[in-house]
CHARMM-style PDB file with segment names, atoms N, HN, CA, C and O in Angstrom:
ATOM      1  N   MET     1     -37.956  69.946 -67.212  1.00  0.00      PROA
ATOM      2  CA  MET     1     -37.649  71.347 -67.009  1.00  0.00      PROA
ATOM      3  C   MET     1     -36.213  71.604 -67.472  1.00  0.00      PROA
ATOM      4  O   MET     1     -35.359  70.718 -67.440  1.00  0.00      PROA
ATOM      5  N   ALA     2     -35.983  72.813 -67.890  1.00  0.00      PROA
ATOM      6  HN  ALA     2     -36.676  73.533 -67.916  1.00  0.00      PROA
ATOM      7  CA  ALA     2     -34.642  73.181 -68.342  1.00  0.00      PROA
ATOM      8  C   ALA     2     -33.629  73.003 -67.214  1.00  0.00      PROA
ATOM      9  O   ALA     2     -33.947  73.239 -66.048  1.00  0.00      PROA
ATOM     10  N   LYS     3     -32.437  72.596 -67.552  1.00  0.00      PROA
ATOM     11  HN  LYS     3     -32.178  72.404 -68.499  1.00  0.00      PROA
ATOM     12  CA  LYS     3     -31.383  72.380 -66.557  1.00  0.00      PROA
ATOM     13  C   LYS     3     -31.001  73.690 -65.878  1.00  0.00      PROA
ATOM     14  O   LYS     3     -30.894  73.747 -64.653  1.00  0.00      PROA
ATOM     15  N   ASP     4     -30.798  74.729 -66.660  1.00  0.00      PROA
ATOM     16  HN  ASP     4     -30.885  74.682 -67.655  1.00  0.00      PROA
ATOM     17  CA  ASP     4     -30.453  76.036 -66.119  1.00  0.00      PROA
ATOM     18  C   ASP     4     -31.510  77.047 -66.536  1.00  0.00      PROA
ATOM     19  O   ASP     4     -31.729  77.263 -67.728  1.00  0.00      PROA
ATOM     20  N   VAL     5     -32.160  77.660 -65.569  1.00  0.00      PROA
ATOM     21  HN  VAL     5     -31.982  77.484 -64.601  1.00  0.00      PROA
ATOM     22  CA  VAL     5     -33.115  78.717 -65.848  1.00  0.00      PROA
ATOM     23  C   VAL     5     -32.412  80.031 -65.551  1.00  0.00      PROA
ATOM     24  O   VAL     5     -31.974  80.259 -64.423  1.00  0.00      PROA
ATOM     25  N   LEU     6     -32.299  80.894 -66.550  1.00  0.00      PROA
ATOM     26  HN  LEU     6     -32.655  80.708 -67.466  1.00  0.00      PROA
ATOM     27  CA  LEU     6     -31.583  82.145 -66.397  1.00  0.00      PROA
ATOM     28  C   LEU     6     -32.520  83.268 -65.983  1.00  0.00      PROA
ATOM     29  O   LEU     6     -33.677  83.314 -66.402  1.00  0.00      PROA
ATOM     30  N   CYS     7     -32.012  84.169 -65.159  1.00  0.00      PROA
ATOM     31  HN  CYS     7     -31.072  84.132 -64.818  1.00  0.00      PROA
ATOM     32  CA  CYS     7     -32.794  85.300 -64.665  1.00  0.00      PROA
ATOM     33  C   CYS     7     -31.854  86.479 -64.424  1.00  0.00      PROA
ATOM     34  O   CYS     7     -30.804  86.317 -63.803  1.00  0.00      PROA
ATOM     35  N   GLU     8     -32.222  87.654 -64.909  1.00  0.00      PROA
ATOM     36  HN  GLU     8     -33.076  87.786 -65.413  1.00  0.00      PROA
ATOM     37  CA  GLU     8     -31.423  88.854 -64.710  1.00  0.00      PROA
ATOM     38  C   GLU     8     -31.997  89.768 -63.630  1.00  0.00      PROA
ATOM     39  O   GLU     8     -31.464  90.855 -63.403  1.00  0.00      PROA
ATOM     40  N   VAL     9     -33.067  89.353 -62.962  1.00  0.00      PROA
ATOM     41  HN  VAL     9     -33.500  88.470 -63.146  1.00  0.00      PROA
ATOM     42  CA  VAL     9     -33.730  90.193 -61.963  1.00  0.00      PROA
ATOM     43  C   VAL     9     -33.045  89.974 -60.615  1.00  0.00      PROA
ATOM     44  O   VAL     9     -33.419  89.080 -59.855  1.00  0.00      PROA
ATOM     45  N   ARG    10     -32.051  90.789 -60.332  1.00  0.00      PROA
ATOM     46  HN  ARG    10     -31.747  91.514 -60.949  1.00  0.00      PROA
ATOM     47  CA  ARG    10     -31.201  90.590 -59.154  1.00  0.00      PROA
ATOM     48  C   ARG    10     -31.886  90.839 -57.824  1.00  0.00      PROA
ATOM     49  O   ARG    10     -31.363  90.430 -56.787  1.00  0.00      PROA
ATOM     50  N   ASN    11     -33.042  91.497 -57.818  1.00  0.00      PROA
ATOM     51  HN  ASN    11     -33.466  91.828 -58.660  1.00  0.00      PROA
ATOM     52  CA  ASN    11     -33.729  91.708 -56.546  1.00  0.00      PROA
ATOM     53  C   ASN    11     -34.759  90.619 -56.256  1.00  0.00      PROA
ATOM     54  O   ASN    11     -35.592  90.783 -55.364  1.00  0.00      PROA
ATOM     55  N   CYS    12     -34.714  89.509 -56.995  1.00  0.00      PROA
ATOM     56  HN  CYS    12     -34.037  89.375 -57.719  1.00  0.00      PROA
ATOM     57  CA  CYS    12     -35.568  88.354 -56.717  1.00  0.00      PROA
ATOM     58  C   CYS    12     -34.847  87.452 -55.710  1.00  0.00      PROA
ATOM     59  O   CYS    12     -33.636  87.257 -55.809  1.00  0.00      PROA
ATOM     60  N   VAL    13     -35.586  86.905 -54.747  1.00  0.00      PROA
ATOM     61  HN  VAL    13     -36.570  87.064 -54.667  1.00  0.00      PROA
ATOM     62  CA  VAL    13     -34.973  86.056 -53.730  1.00  0.00      PROA
ATOM     63  C   VAL    13     -34.369  84.785 -54.322  1.00  0.00      PROA
ATOM     64  O   VAL    13     -33.529  84.154 -53.681  1.00  0.00      PROA
ATOM     65  N   PHE    14     -34.775  84.399 -55.525  1.00  0.00      PROA
ATOM     66  HN  PHE    14     -35.457  84.912 -56.046  1.00  0.00      PROA
ATOM     67  CA  PHE    14     -34.280  83.181 -56.158  1.00  0.00      PROA
ATOM     68  C   PHE    14     -33.081  83.429 -57.068  1.00  0.00      PROA
ATOM     69  O   PHE    14     -32.507  82.480 -57.603  1.00  0.00      PROA
ATOM     70  N   TRP    15     -32.694  84.698 -57.250  1.00  0.00      PROA
ATOM     71  HN  TRP    15     -33.160  85.468 -56.815  1.00  0.00      PROA
ATOM     72  CA  TRP    15     -31.561  85.020 -58.123  1.00  0.00      PROA
ATOM     73  C   TRP    15     -30.273  84.528 -57.495  1.00  0.00      PROA
ATOM     74  O   TRP    15     -30.054  84.692 -56.294  1.00  0.00      PROA
ATOM     75  N   GLU    16     -29.411  83.916 -58.322  1.00  0.00      PROA
ATOM     76  HN  GLU    16     -29.589  83.783 -59.297  1.00  0.00      PROA
ATOM     77  CA  GLU    16     -28.090  83.466 -57.866  1.00  0.00      PROA
ATOM     78  C   GLU    16     -27.025  83.963 -58.822  1.00  0.00      PROA
ATOM     79  O   GLU    16     -27.309  84.293 -59.973  1.00  0.00      PROA
ATOM     80  N   GLU    17     -25.799  84.014 -58.334  1.00  0.00      PROA
ATOM     81  HN  GLU    17     -25.568  83.746 -57.399  1.00  0.00      PROA
ATOM     82  CA  GLU    17     -24.647  84.433 -59.134  1.00  0.00      PROA
ATOM     83  C   GLU    17     -24.641  83.707 -60.473  1.00  0.00      PROA
ATOM     84  O   GLU    17     -24.919  82.510 -60.543  1.00  0.00      PROA
ATOM     85  N   GLY    18     -24.326  84.436 -61.523  1.00  0.00      PROA
ATOM     86  HN  GLY    18     -24.101  85.409 -61.467  1.00  0.00      PROA
ATOM     87  CA  GLY    18     -24.331  83.864 -62.865  1.00  0.00      PROA
ATOM     88  C   GLY    18     -25.683  83.990 -63.535  1.00  0.00      PROA
ATOM     89  O   GLY    18     -25.933  83.360 -64.562  1.00  0.00      PROA
ATOM     90  N   ASN    19     -26.565  84.808 -62.953  1.00  0.00      PROA
ATOM     91  HN  ASN    19     -26.362  85.320 -62.118  1.00  0.00      PROA
ATOM     92  CA  ASN    19     -27.930  85.021 -63.459  1.00  0.00      PROA
ATOM     93  C   ASN    19     -28.729  83.714 -63.530  1.00  0.00      PROA
ATOM     94  O   ASN    19     -29.448  83.465 -64.497  1.00  0.00      PROA
ATOM     95  N   LEU    20     -28.589  82.890 -62.492  1.00  0.00      PROA
ATOM     96  HN  LEU    20     -28.004  83.092 -61.706  1.00  0.00      PROA
ATOM     97  CA  LEU    20     -29.342  81.647 -62.411  1.00  0.00      PROA
ATOM     98  C   LEU    20     -30.537  81.805 -61.481  1.00  0.00      PROA
ATOM     99  O   LEU    20     -30.490  82.577 -60.523  1.00  0.00      PROA
ATOM    100  N   CYS    21     -31.601  81.076 -61.767  1.00  0.00      PROA
ATOM    101  HN  CYS    21     -31.639  80.449 -62.545  1.00  0.00      PROA
ATOM    102  CA  CYS    21     -32.786  81.053 -60.913  1.00  0.00      PROA
ATOM    103  C   CYS    21     -32.724  79.800 -60.044  1.00  0.00      PROA
ATOM    104  O   CYS    21     -32.611  78.688 -60.559  1.00  0.00      PROA
ATOM    105  N   ALA    22     -32.799  79.982 -58.721  1.00  0.00      PROA
ATOM    106  HN  ALA    22     -32.892  80.885 -58.303  1.00  0.00      PROA
ATOM    107  CA  ALA    22     -32.690  78.859 -57.789  1.00  0.00      PROA
ATOM    108  C   ALA    22     -34.060  78.342 -57.315  1.00  0.00      PROA
ATOM    109  O   ALA    22     -34.121  77.498 -56.421  1.00  0.00      PROA
ATOM    110  N   ALA    23     -35.136  78.832 -57.894  1.00  0.00      PROA
ATOM    111  HN  ALA    23     -35.087  79.517 -58.620  1.00  0.00      PROA
ATOM    112  CA  ALA    23     -36.470  78.372 -57.493  1.00  0.00      PROA
ATOM    113  C   ALA    23     -36.651  76.897 -57.849  1.00  0.00      PROA
ATOM    114  O   ALA    23     -36.159  76.437 -58.880  1.00  0.00      PROA
ATOM    115  N   GLU    24     -37.354  76.163 -56.997  1.00  0.00      PROA
ATOM    116  HN  GLU    24     -37.753  76.536 -56.159  1.00  0.00      PROA
ATOM    117  CA  GLU    24     -37.623  74.749 -57.275  1.00  0.00      PROA
ATOM    118  C   GLU    24     -38.646  74.580 -58.388  1.00  0.00      PROA
ATOM    119  O   GLU    24     -38.632  73.578 -59.103  1.00  0.00      PROA
ATOM    120  N   GLU    25     -39.525  75.550 -58.535  1.00  0.00      PROA
ATOM    121  HN  GLU    25     -39.537  76.364 -57.954  1.00  0.00      PROA
ATOM    122  CA  GLU    25     -40.546  75.531 -59.578  1.00  0.00      PROA
ATOM    123  C   GLU    25     -40.612  76.902 -60.224  1.00  0.00      PROA
ATOM    124  O   GLU    25     -40.333  77.912 -59.577  1.00  0.00      PROA
ATOM    125  N   ILE    26     -40.975  76.942 -61.481  1.00  0.00      PROA
ATOM    126  HN  ILE    26     -41.201  76.121 -62.006  1.00  0.00      PROA
ATOM    127  CA  ILE    26     -41.174  78.188 -62.206  1.00  0.00      PROA
ATOM    128  C   ILE    26     -42.640  78.226 -62.626  1.00  0.00      PROA
ATOM    129  O   ILE    26     -43.143  77.280 -63.231  1.00  0.00      PROA
ATOM    130  N   TYR    27     -43.325  79.330 -62.300  1.00  0.00      PROA
ATOM    131  HN  TYR    27     -42.916  80.098 -61.808  1.00  0.00      PROA
ATOM    132  CA  TYR    27     -44.740  79.467 -62.627  1.00  0.00      PROA
ATOM    133  C   TYR    27     -44.917  80.702 -63.503  1.00  0.00      PROA
ATOM    134  O   TYR    27     -44.691  81.825 -63.052  1.00  0.00      PROA
ATOM    135  N   ILE    28     -45.319  80.495 -64.752  1.00  0.00      PROA
ATOM    136  HN  ILE    28     -45.503  79.583 -65.118  1.00  0.00      PROA
ATOM    137  CA  ILE    28     -45.504  81.581 -65.702  1.00  0.00      PROA
ATOM    138  C   ILE    28     -46.970  81.616 -66.112  1.00  0.00      PROA
ATOM    139  O   ILE    28     -47.573  80.579 -66.389  1.00  0.00      PROA
ATOM    140  N   VAL    29     -47.540  82.827 -66.149  1.00  0.00      PROA
ATOM    141  HN  VAL    29     -47.050  83.669 -65.924  1.00  0.00      PROA
ATOM    142  CA  VAL    29     -48.951  82.985 -66.496  1.00  0.00      PROA
ATOM    143  C   VAL    29     -49.103  83.886 -67.714  1.00  0.00      PROA
ATOM    144  O   VAL    29     -48.213  84.665 -68.055  1.00  0.00      PROA
ATOM    145  N   SER    30     -50.256  83.755 -68.356  1.00  0.00      PROA
ATOM    146  HN  SER    30     -50.979  83.122 -68.079  1.00  0.00      PROA
ATOM    147  CA  SER    30     -50.608  84.576 -69.506  1.00  0.00      PROA
ATOM    148  C   SER    30     -51.637  85.611 -69.076  1.00  0.00      PROA
ATOM    149  O   SER    30     -52.514  85.318 -68.265  1.00  0.00      PROA
ATOM    150  N   HSD    31     -51.533  86.819 -69.616  1.00  0.00      PROA
ATOM    151  HN  HSD    31     -50.820  87.057 -70.276  1.00  0.00      PROA
ATOM    152  CA  HSD    31     -52.517  87.878 -69.358  1.00  0.00      PROA
ATOM    153  C   HSD    31     -53.797  87.653 -70.152  1.00  0.00      PROA
ATOM    154  O   HSD    31     -54.808  88.307 -69.896  1.00  0.00      PROA
ATOM    155  N   THR    32     -53.762  86.741 -71.105  1.00  0.00      PROA
ATOM    156  HN  THR    32     -52.940  86.210 -71.313  1.00  0.00      PROA
ATOM    157  CA  THR    32     -54.868  86.587 -72.049  1.00  0.00      PROA
ATOM    158  C   THR    32     -55.553  85.227 -71.945  1.00  0.00      PROA
ATOM    159  O   THR    32     -56.078  84.734 -72.943  1.00  0.00      PROA
ATOM    160  N   GLY    33     -55.562  84.620 -70.788  1.00  0.00      PROA
ATOM    161  HN  GLY    33     -55.135  85.020 -69.977  1.00  0.00      PROA
ATOM    162  CA  GLY    33     -56.178  83.301 -70.638  1.00  0.00      PROA
ATOM    163  C   GLY    33     -55.139  82.208 -70.614  1.00  0.00      PROA
ATOM    164  O   GLY    33     -54.127  82.324 -69.924  1.00  0.00      PROA
ATOM    165  N   THR    34     -55.380  81.146 -71.362  1.00  0.00      PROA
ATOM    166  HN  THR    34     -56.203  81.052 -71.923  1.00  0.00      PROA
ATOM    167  CA  THR    34     -54.465  80.001 -71.336  1.00  0.00      PROA
ATOM    168  C   THR    34     -53.469  79.997 -72.491  1.00  0.00      PROA
ATOM    169  O   THR    34     -52.671  79.068 -72.612  1.00  0.00      PROA
ATOM    170  N   GLN    35     -53.504  81.024 -73.340  1.00  0.00      PROA
ATOM    171  HN  GLN    35     -54.152  81.779 -73.241  1.00  0.00      PROA
ATOM    172  CA  GLN    35     -52.564  81.118 -74.440  1.00  0.00      PROA
ATOM    173  C   GLN    35     -51.979  82.524 -74.510  1.00  0.00      PROA
ATOM    174  O   GLN    35     -52.618  83.492 -74.096  1.00  0.00      PROA
ATOM    175  N   ALA    36     -50.773  82.631 -75.032  1.00  0.00      PROA
ATOM    176  HN  ALA    36     -50.254  81.845 -75.368  1.00  0.00      PROA
ATOM    177  CA  ALA    36     -50.137  83.930 -75.230  1.00  0.00      PROA
ATOM    178  C   ALA    36     -49.588  83.998 -76.649  1.00  0.00      PROA
ATOM    179  O   ALA    36     -49.120  82.997 -77.191  1.00  0.00      PROA
ATOM    180  N   GLU    37     -49.648  85.159 -77.233  1.00  0.00      PROA
ATOM    181  HN  GLU    37     -50.029  85.972 -76.793  1.00  0.00      PROA
ATOM    182  CA  GLU    37     -49.122  85.373 -78.579  1.00  0.00      PROA
ATOM    183  C   GLU    37     -47.648  85.781 -78.557  1.00  0.00      PROA
ATOM    184  O   GLU    37     -46.926  85.549 -79.527  1.00  0.00      PROA
ATOM    185  N   ASN    38     -47.200  86.389 -77.455  1.00  0.00      PROA
ATOM    186  HN  ASN    38     -47.786  86.578 -76.668  1.00  0.00      PROA
ATOM    187  CA  ASN    38     -45.825  86.862 -77.357  1.00  0.00      PROA
ATOM    188  C   ASN    38     -45.428  86.993 -75.886  1.00  0.00      PROA
ATOM    189  O   ASN    38     -46.277  86.861 -75.005  1.00  0.00      PROA
ATOM    190  N   ARG    39     -44.173  87.246 -75.616  1.00  0.00      PROA
ATOM    191  HN  ARG    39     -43.483  87.353 -76.332  1.00  0.00      PROA
ATOM    192  CA  ARG    39     -43.695  87.288 -74.229  1.00  0.00      PROA
ATOM    193  C   ARG    39     -44.243  88.451 -73.435  1.00  0.00      PROA
ATOM    194  O   ARG    39     -44.295  88.383 -72.207  1.00  0.00      PROA
ATOM    195  N   GLN    40     -44.661  89.535 -74.110  1.00  0.00      PROA
ATOM    196  HN  GLN    40     -44.619  89.590 -75.108  1.00  0.00      PROA
ATOM    197  CA  GLN    40     -45.242  90.670 -73.395  1.00  0.00      PROA
ATOM    198  C   GLN    40     -46.578  90.313 -72.735  1.00  0.00      PROA
ATOM    199  O   GLN    40     -47.033  91.015 -71.831  1.00  0.00      PROA
ATOM    200  N   GLU    41     -47.187  89.250 -73.178  1.00  0.00      PROA
ATOM    201  HN  GLU    41     -46.817  88.681 -73.912  1.00  0.00      PROA
ATOM    202  CA  GLU    41     -48.460  88.801 -72.617  1.00  0.00      PROA
ATOM    203  C   GLU    41     -48.276  87.815 -71.463  1.00  0.00      PROA
ATOM    204  O   GLU    41     -49.248  87.207 -71.015  1.00  0.00      PROA
ATOM    205  N   THR    42     -47.039  87.648 -70.976  1.00  0.00      PROA
ATOM    206  HN  THR    42     -46.250  88.141 -71.340  1.00  0.00      PROA
ATOM    207  CA  THR    42     -46.774  86.700 -69.900  1.00  0.00      PROA
ATOM    208  C   THR    42     -46.057  87.359 -68.726  1.00  0.00      PROA
ATOM    209  O   THR    42     -45.460  88.426 -68.871  1.00  0.00      PROA
ATOM    210  N   ASP    43     -46.121  86.720 -67.575  1.00  0.00      PROA
ATOM    211  HN  ASP    43     -46.606  85.853 -67.457  1.00  0.00      PROA
ATOM    212  CA  ASP    43     -45.415  87.161 -66.364  1.00  0.00      PROA
ATOM    213  C   ASP    43     -44.899  85.944 -65.612  1.00  0.00      PROA
ATOM    214  O   ASP    43     -45.506  84.874 -65.656  1.00  0.00      PROA
ATOM    215  N   CYS    44     -43.776  86.115 -64.922  1.00  0.00      PROA
ATOM    216  HN  CYS    44     -43.283  86.984 -64.886  1.00  0.00      PROA
ATOM    217  CA  CYS    44     -43.253  85.077 -64.050  1.00  0.00      PROA
ATOM    218  C   CYS    44     -43.849  85.275 -62.657  1.00  0.00      PROA
ATOM    219  O   CYS    44     -43.506  86.240 -61.974  1.00  0.00      PROA
ATOM    220  N   LYS    45     -44.718  84.392 -62.235  1.00  0.00      PROA
ATOM    221  HN  LYS    45     -44.996  83.608 -62.789  1.00  0.00      PROA
ATOM    222  CA  LYS    45     -45.338  84.479 -60.915  1.00  0.00      PROA
ATOM    223  C   LYS    45     -44.429  83.919 -59.824  1.00  0.00      PROA
ATOM    224  O   LYS    45     -44.753  84.022 -58.640  1.00  0.00      PROA
ATOM    225  N   THR    46     -43.315  83.338 -60.201  1.00  0.00      PROA
ATOM    226  HN  THR    46     -43.052  83.254 -61.162  1.00  0.00      PROA
ATOM    227  CA  THR    46     -42.354  82.806 -59.233  1.00  0.00      PROA
ATOM    228  C   THR    46     -41.593  83.928 -58.547  1.00  0.00      PROA
ATOM    229  O   THR    46     -41.103  83.749 -57.432  1.00  0.00      PROA
ATOM    230  N   PHE    47     -41.485  85.084 -59.196  1.00  0.00      PROA
ATOM    231  HN  PHE    47     -41.883  85.230 -60.102  1.00  0.00      PROA
ATOM    232  CA  PHE    47     -40.730  86.216 -58.668  1.00  0.00      PROA
ATOM    233  C   PHE    47     -41.176  86.606 -57.253  1.00  0.00      PROA
ATOM    234  O   PHE    47     -42.368  86.750 -56.981  1.00  0.00      PROA
ATOM    235  N   GLU    48     -40.203  86.771 -56.371  1.00  0.00      PROA
ATOM    236  HN  GLU    48     -39.235  86.654 -56.593  1.00  0.00      PROA
ATOM    237  CA  GLU    48     -40.434  87.307 -55.017  1.00  0.00      PROA
ATOM    238  C   GLU    48     -39.335  88.332 -54.760  1.00  0.00      PROA
ATOM    239  O   GLU    48     -38.149  88.018 -54.865  1.00  0.00      PROA
ATOM    240  N   SER    49     -39.724  89.538 -54.429  1.00  0.00      PROA
ATOM    241  HN  SER    49     -40.687  89.794 -54.344  1.00  0.00      PROA
ATOM    242  CA  SER    49     -38.739  90.587 -54.168  1.00  0.00      PROA
ATOM    243  C   SER    49     -38.015  90.340 -52.863  1.00  0.00      PROA
ATOM    244  O   SER    49     -38.631  89.950 -51.871  1.00  0.00      PROA
ATOM    245  N   MET    50     -36.725  90.562 -52.855  1.00  0.00      PROA
ATOM    246  HN  MET    50     -36.225  90.879 -53.661  1.00  0.00      PROA
ATOM    247  CA  MET    50     -35.965  90.421 -51.603  1.00  0.00      PROA
ATOM    248  C   MET    50     -36.194  91.605 -50.682  1.00  0.00      PROA
ATOM    249  O   MET    50     -35.713  91.603 -49.549  1.00  0.00      PROA
ATOM    250  N   PHE    51     -36.915  92.614 -51.141  1.00  0.00      PROA
ATOM    251  HN  PHE    51     -37.306  92.616 -52.062  1.00  0.00      PROA
ATOM    252  CA  PHE    51     -37.158  93.807 -50.347  1.00  0.00      PROA
ATOM    253  C   PHE    51     -38.562  93.862 -49.765  1.00  0.00      PROA
ATOM    254  O   PHE    51     -38.926  94.867 -49.154  1.00  0.00      PROA
ATOM    255  N   SER    52     -39.368  92.805 -49.936  1.00  0.00      PROA
ATOM    256  HN  SER    52     -39.071  91.989 -50.432  1.00  0.00      PROA
ATOM    257  CA  SER    52     -40.734  92.850 -49.391  1.00  0.00      PROA
ATOM    258  C   SER    52     -40.859  92.113 -48.085  1.00  0.00      PROA
ATOM    259  OT1 SER    52     -41.945  92.063 -47.506  1.00  0.00      PROA
TER     260      SER     52
END
């Protein structure tokens, strides 16, 4: 896994100063099955809102 995972979504519970992601695991899914053609076809399922 990458040493530093960057994230600009400040309302995620895993967001840390410096736009770092503090999650132990990152889970990304495709909208189109097991493959994606571009980033618009993917989502980060690791995201958790700090307001929920």
